[in-house]
N, C-alpha and C positions, 0 to 999 in steps of 0.2 A: 169401395170397401174400406172403411176405416175401422181399425182396431182400437180396443180401449187403451192400449199402452202407448203413451207418447214417446218419441225419439229423445234420447238423452244426449246432450252435447258435451258431456264431460266424460273423461276417461277414468275407470276405477283405480288406476294406478297413478302415483304422483309424477312418475318420470316415464318417458318413452325411451326405449333402448334402440340404438342403431345397430343394424346387422352388417358387419363387414365381410365381404365375400371376396376371397383373393382368387385370382385366375390361376389355372395350373401353369406350371413353368413352360409347357409345351403349347400354350394357346395360341402364340403367333405362328407356329408351324402349321397347326391344324387350320387357322383362319386362311393361311395361303394355300394349303391343299385344297380346301373346300371351295373358297371363293376367289382365289388368285388375286388377293388384294393385301396389301401391307398396311401397318399402322402408319398414321400420319407423320409422326415424329422419327421415323426410321432414316437412317443415312443410307447412302447408296451402297456402302459396304454391307451393312446390315441385310439389306435386301438381296444382295448378290449372295450372301451366306445362305439365307433361307431358301433362295431359289436353287442353289446347287444341292443343298442337303435334302430337299423335299422329294428328290427322286428315289430315296430309300425308305420313304414312309408311306403308310396307308392309313386312312382314317375310316374306321368302321363303327359308325354311331357313337358309341361311348369311349372307345379305346383307339389309341394311336399305336400302330404296329410298326417295327422297324426291321428291315432285312439287314441283318448284321453280316459282318465279313466271315464269321465262323459257320455260316450256313444255318443259323438259328434265326427264326422270327420271333422277336421279343415284344412283349406288350409293355408299354410305358405306364408306369403306375403313378398315380397322384399322391401328394404329400399326405393325404388322410388315410391312405390304404397301406403304406409300406410297413407301419408298425405291426399291424396284424399279421401280415406275411412273414415278417422276421420272427414274431413270436411263434407262429406255426412251425416254421423250419427249425427254430432253436429248441422247441419243446421236446423233440426226440433225440437231441444230441446230448452227450455226456460232457461235462465240463472239462476243459483242457486248453492248451496253448494254441492249438489249431482250429478251434471251434469257429471263431469269426470267418476265418478264410474258407473253411469247409462249407459253412453256412451260406456265404456269399456265392460260392460256386454252384451250390444246390439251387439257390434262387435263380441264378442266371441260366442254368441247365433247364430249369422248369419254364423258362420263357419270360421272366419278369425283369424289369429294369427301371431305374430312376438315377439321376445324375450322381447322388451321394451314397450309393449302395455300399461301397466299401468302407466308408467312413461310419455309416450307420450300423453296419453289422458289427464293427469293432467297438462301438459304444453302446450298443443296445443292452438294455437291462432285462433281465429274466423276469 
């Protein structure tokens, strides 16, 4: 079955663009929880740290959950998602001196977490 349209060997655009995909900050932890393997370039101390911390984490398909000391199970959020979470929680707040701190505690109480949550809540733009 031959069609009347021959294959074209050239691209319509002059340039090809590379897609850069960053791994989430918790990728090494998830890899250890799921496969029990470490990255090749890890030192002994890094392997011991991940091994010790992994007992407080659970991987559920798309999300990493942490059993925290305050008896709340928190979902670790990727960098691409935390801006929308902060925007949602700040939209109902009135402006004031304690708004970033209250917003942070509301986010934590609802079970979300990322490493820079306190800094991001202080400098987030409405």
